[in-house]
N, C-alpha and C positions, 0 to 999 in steps of 0.2 A: 588463554587458549587461542591458538592460531585459527584463523578463518579457513574453512574448507574451500577448495577451488570450485567455483560454479561450473558444473558440466552442462547444466541446462540454463540457457541465458539468451535473451534477445540481443541482436546486434544493433549497431548505431542507427541504421535505417528503420528498424522495427521500433526502437525507442522513440525516434522522431515521429513516426506515424501514430504511436500510442497517444501522444499529447494532442493530436488533431482529432482523434476519435472519441476521447473520453470527455465526460462532463461532471460526473459525480465520483468523489473519491472518499471511501471510508478509510479513516486513519486509525489503525489499531495501535493502541498504546499512546494516544495523543495526550500528553501531560498538560495540566493546567499551568505548569511552571514555564514562564516565558523564556527562561534561560536554557531550556532543554531543546535538543535537536528536533524532536517531534513537533513541538510547538512552533519553532521557527520555520520548519519546512511546511507545515500545514498553513501557517499564516501567509507565507509566500505564495503557495498554490491558490489559496482563497483570493489573495490580491491579484493573482494572474487570471482570475475569472472562473475558477473551478468551484463547484459546490463541495464543501468539506463536511464530512459526517464523522464527528468524534466518536470513537469507541474506547471507553475507559471505564474501569470499575467504580469510580466515584465521580462526584461533581454532577451538576445538572446542565450547566452551560460551559462551553469552552469556545473561545473565539466567536462568541455570539451565536453559536449553534447548539441545538439540543444534543445532549450526550446520550448515547445508547450503550448498554452494558455488553452487548455482543452483536455479531453480524446478524444473527437470527432475529434480533429485535427490530432491525431496520425495516420499516414497512413500505419502502419504495426501492426502485432499481438502483443498483450499485454497479458502476462501470469498472472501477479499479479499487483494489484493496492495497493500501500502502502500509507496510508492516514494520512497526517498531517494537519487536518482541524478540526474545532469545530464539536462536535457531531450533531448539528442541520443541518450541511451541508451534512451529510451522506446519507440522503434519495435521494437527487439529484445525489450524486455519484453512489449510487446503481442503479438508473435509467439509468445513462450514461453507466455503466458497462453492464447492461442488453441490452441496445440498441446496444452496440458494438458487443456483442455475443461471444467474444473470451476470455474474462477475466475468468481465472480459480480460482483466489484467491482474495478475498476482505479482506484486512488487515488494521484494524484500530489500530494505534499505542498506546502505553502506555498512559493510562488516557482518551482514547477516546472510548466511548460506545454509540451505538444507536441500541437497540434491534430490532426496527421496520425495520430499513435499513438492518440490518444483516439478519433478517428473509426473507426479500425480496430477498436479494442476494442469500441466501441459497436455497430458493424455486426456483430460476432461475438456480440452478445447480452449483453455486460457493461454494468453501470451504470458511469458514469465520473464521477470527481470530480477536478478539477484546481485547483491553487493554493489549497488549503484544508488546514489542519492537522487531522488526525484527532483529536488530543487536544483541541484547542480546540473543535471541533464537537461532540465527545462531551460535553464539559463544559457547553456551551450547552444541549444538549437534556436534560441531567440536572440542570440548576441548579434 
């Protein structure tokens, strides 16, 4: 399936600003498998100084952090949601972010685009990034 074109997306300056404004990142779909992209990206971001919050249906700990089953379970503020899920799951993710009320950034990883969910998140006041790898973008601005 070919990736939809992101019609709602942050520009390079906005992406750069995101990394200076956030501290906590909930990683949806953070696999315990160290060969998976979600693990490598979360590990990189944790090593870069961000607080990583794994959201995964199994496991108790990933990357030394307590695992939550859903965004709703996280009992403290979340600045950014970094999404490693299929595009059709993003509407529910956007809804969960809106219900939380504290999410500033809705980030769909490389290859993940859902313009309807992105527009919903943007209209609720979140910055939106789609089809970009947060690790790659962070490395680019810190090169």
